[in-house]
DRENPA-3360 file (N, C-alpha, C; in nm, 2 decimals, always signed):
BEGIN
1 = XXXXXXXX = -2.02/+5.03/+0.35/-2.07/+5.16/+0.36/-1.96/+5.26/+0.44 ~ -1.91/+5.19/+0.53/-1.79/+5.28/+0.59/-1.68/+5.33/+0.51 ~ -1.63/+5.24/+0.40/-1.55/+5.27/+0.29/-1.57/+5.40/+0.22 ~ -1.73/+5.41/+0.18/-1.77/+5.52/+0.13/-1.75/+5.64/+0.21 ~ -1.80/+5.65/+0.33/-1.78/+5.76/+0.40/-1.64/+5.82/+0.42 ~ -1.53/+5.69/+0.44/-1.38/+5.72/+0.45/-1.34/+5.78/+0.32 ~ -1.40/+5.75/+0.22/-1.36/+5.80/+0.07/-1.40/+5.94/+0.06 ~ -1.53/+5.97/+0.11/-1.59/+6.11/+0.11/-1.50/+6.18/+0.18;
9 = XXXXXXXX = -1.47/+6.16/+0.29/-1.38/+6.24/+0.38/-1.25/+6.28/+0.33 ~ -1.19/+6.16/+0.28/-1.07/+6.19/+0.22/-1.07/+6.29/+0.08 ~ -1.16/+6.27/+0.03/-1.21/+6.37/-0.10/-1.22/+6.49/-0.04 ~ -1.28/+6.53/+0.05/-1.30/+6.68/+0.12/-1.17/+6.74/+0.17 ~ -1.11/+6.64/+0.24/-0.97/+6.67/+0.27/-0.90/+6.71/+0.13 ~ -0.89/+6.65/+0.06/-0.80/+6.66/-0.08/-0.84/+6.80/-0.15 ~ -0.98/+6.83/-0.18/-1.02/+6.93/-0.23/-0.99/+7.06/-0.15 ~ -1.03/+7.05/+0.00/-0.99/+7.16/+0.08/-0.87/+7.21/+0.07;
17 = XXXXXXXX = -0.77/+7.11/+0.06/-0.63/+7.11/+0.06/-0.58/+7.20/-0.05 ~ -0.62/+7.17/-0.17/-0.59/+7.21/-0.30/-0.63/+7.34/-0.30 ~ -0.76/+7.37/-0.28/-0.82/+7.51/-0.30/-0.73/+7.61/-0.19 ~ -0.68/+7.57/-0.07/-0.60/+7.65/+0.00/-0.49/+7.66/-0.05 ~ -0.41/+7.58/-0.13/-0.30/+7.58/-0.19/-0.31/+7.67/-0.30 ~ -0.42/+7.69/-0.36/-0.42/+7.80/-0.46/-0.43/+7.92/-0.43 ~ -0.44/+7.96/-0.28/-0.44/+8.09/-0.25/-0.36/+8.08/-0.12 ~ -0.23/+8.09/-0.14/-0.13/+8.08/+0.00/-0.13/+8.21/+0.06;
25 = XXXXXXXX = -0.16/+8.30/+0.00/-0.16/+8.45/+0.08/-0.29/+8.45/+0.16 ~ -0.39/+8.40/+0.13/-0.51/+8.41/+0.21/-0.50/+8.29/+0.32 ~ -0.45/+8.18/+0.30/-0.43/+8.09/+0.40/-0.32/+8.16/+0.49 ~ -0.22/+8.24/+0.44/-0.12/+8.31/+0.55/-0.19/+8.39/+0.66 ~ -0.29/+8.48/+0.58/-0.38/+8.57/+0.64/-0.46/+8.52/+0.76 ~ -0.51/+8.40/+0.73/-0.58/+8.33/+0.83/-0.50/+8.28/+0.94 ~ -0.38/+8.23/+0.90/-0.30/+8.22/+1.05/-0.25/+8.32/+1.10 ~ -0.22/+8.43/+1.03/-0.18/+8.58/+1.09/-0.31/+8.61/+1.20;
33 = XXXXXXXX = -0.40/+8.59/+1.16/-0.54/+8.65/+1.23/-0.55/+8.57/+1.37 ~ -0.51/+8.43/+1.35/-0.52/+8.34/+1.47/-0.40/+8.36/+1.57 ~ -0.28/+8.38/+1.50/-0.17/+8.41/+1.59/-0.20/+8.55/+1.65 ~ -0.25/+8.65/+1.59/-0.27/+8.77/+1.66/-0.40/+8.75/+1.77 ~ -0.49/+8.65/+1.76/-0.59/+8.66/+1.85/-0.53/+8.58/+1.98 ~ -0.44/+8.49/+1.95/-0.37/+8.41/+2.08/-0.23/+8.48/+2.13 ~ -0.23/+8.60/+2.09/-0.11/+8.69/+2.13/+0.02/+8.65/+2.10 ~ +0.03/+8.58/+1.99/+0.16/+8.51/+1.94/+0.23/+8.58/+1.81;
41 = XXXXXXXX = +0.25/+8.73/+1.85/+0.28/+8.80/+1.75/+0.41/+8.80/+1.67 ~ +0.50/+8.72/+1.77/+0.63/+8.69/+1.74/+0.64/+8.60/+1.63 ~ +0.55/+8.51/+1.59/+0.55/+8.41/+1.50/+0.47/+8.45/+1.37 ~ +0.44/+8.58/+1.35/+0.38/+8.66/+1.24/+0.46/+8.61/+1.10 ~ +0.61/+8.64/+1.12/+0.67/+8.62/+0.97/+0.67/+8.48/+0.94 ~ +0.62/+8.37/+1.03/+0.63/+8.25/+0.96/+0.47/+8.21/+0.94 ~ +0.38/+8.29/+0.93/+0.24/+8.27/+0.92/+0.20/+8.22/+0.77 ~ +0.27/+8.29/+0.68/+0.24/+8.24/+0.53/+0.31/+8.10/+0.50;
49 = XXXXXXXX = +0.41/+8.09/+0.56/+0.48/+7.94/+0.54/+0.40/+7.85/+0.62 ~ +0.33/+7.88/+0.73/+0.25/+7.78/+0.83/+0.12/+7.76/+0.73 ~ +0.08/+7.87/+0.68/-0.04/+7.83/+0.60/-0.03/+7.74/+0.48 ~ +0.07/+7.74/+0.42/+0.12/+7.68/+0.29/+0.15/+7.53/+0.33 ~ +0.21/+7.54/+0.44/+0.24/+7.37/+0.50/+0.12/+7.31/+0.57 ~ +0.03/+7.38/+0.62/-0.11/+7.32/+0.66/-0.19/+7.29/+0.55 ~ -0.21/+7.37/+0.45/-0.28/+7.33/+0.32/-0.23/+7.22/+0.27 ~ -0.08/+7.19/+0.26/-0.01/+7.09/+0.18/-0.04/+6.95/+0.29;
57 = XXXXXXXX = -0.04/+6.97/+0.41/-0.06/+6.85/+0.48/-0.20/+6.80/+0.48 ~ -0.30/+6.89/+0.47/-0.43/+6.87/+0.46/-0.47/+6.81/+0.31 ~ -0.40/+6.83/+0.21/-0.42/+6.76/+0.08/-0.35/+6.63/+0.07 ~ -0.25/+6.64/+0.16/-0.17/+6.50/+0.16/-0.27/+6.39/+0.25 ~ -0.31/+6.43/+0.34/-0.39/+6.35/+0.40/-0.52/+6.30/+0.32 ~ -0.58/+6.37/+0.25/-0.68/+6.36/+0.16/-0.63/+6.26/+0.07 ~ -0.53/+6.26/+0.02/-0.46/+6.16/-0.09/-0.44/+6.03/-0.04 ~ -0.40/+6.04/+0.10/-0.38/+5.91/+0.16/-0.52/+5.84/+0.20;
65 = XXXXXXXX = -0.60/+5.93/+0.24/-0.73/+5.87/+0.28/-0.82/+5.80/+0.15 ~ -0.81/+5.88/+0.04/-0.85/+5.82/-0.09/-0.80/+5.71/-0.13 ~ -0.67/+5.71/-0.13/-0.57/+5.58/-0.17/-0.60/+5.50/-0.10 ~ -0.60/+5.48/+0.04/-0.63/+5.36/+0.13/-0.74/+5.31/+0.11 ~ -0.85/+5.38/+0.07/-0.98/+5.34/+0.04/-1.00/+5.25/-0.10 ~ -0.91/+5.29/-0.19/-0.90/+5.24/-0.32/-0.84/+5.10/-0.33 ~ -0.73/+5.11/-0.25/-0.64/+4.97/-0.26/-0.63/+4.91/-0.12 ~ -0.73/+4.82/-0.10/-0.73/+4.74/+0.03/-0.59/+4.69/+0.09;
73 = XXXXXXXX = -0.49/+4.64/+0.00/-0.38/+4.58/+0.05/-0.30/+4.73/+0.10 ~ -0.32/+4.83/+0.07/-0.22/+4.94/+0.09/-0.27/+5.00/+0.23 ~ -0.40/+4.98/+0.25/-0.47/+5.03/+0.35/-0.40/+4.95/+0.47 ~ -0.37/+4.82/+0.47/-0.32/+4.76/+0.61/-0.18/+4.81/+0.63 ~ -0.11/+4.86/+0.54/+0.01/+4.91/+0.56/+0.01/+5.08/+0.61 ~ -0.10/+5.14/+0.59/-0.14/+5.26/+0.66/-0.19/+5.25/+0.79 ~ -0.24/+5.14/+0.84/-0.29/+5.12/+0.96/-0.44/+5.12/+0.96 ~ -0.50/+5.15/+0.88/-0.65/+5.12/+0.83/-0.71/+4.98/+0.83;
81 = X = -0.83/+4.96/+0.86/-0.88/+4.84/+0.86/-0.95/+4.81/+0.73;
% end
């Protein structure tokens, strides 16, 4: 049962990351909003790159989460049980 939930979480991360990668400008605007709220306006030029990097990281974590649940031998190398 735990593997099922882990696979679902991995799939959610994968889909969310891929959807964010389809709209990198929107992800960048969200990061810009957060930077503005926290008063970090000096980092605004990096907002779009950070949005894409975070979306790619999210999709990568989703792939790793799904893959580790499909292949139990690889799960041990990733540190999962």
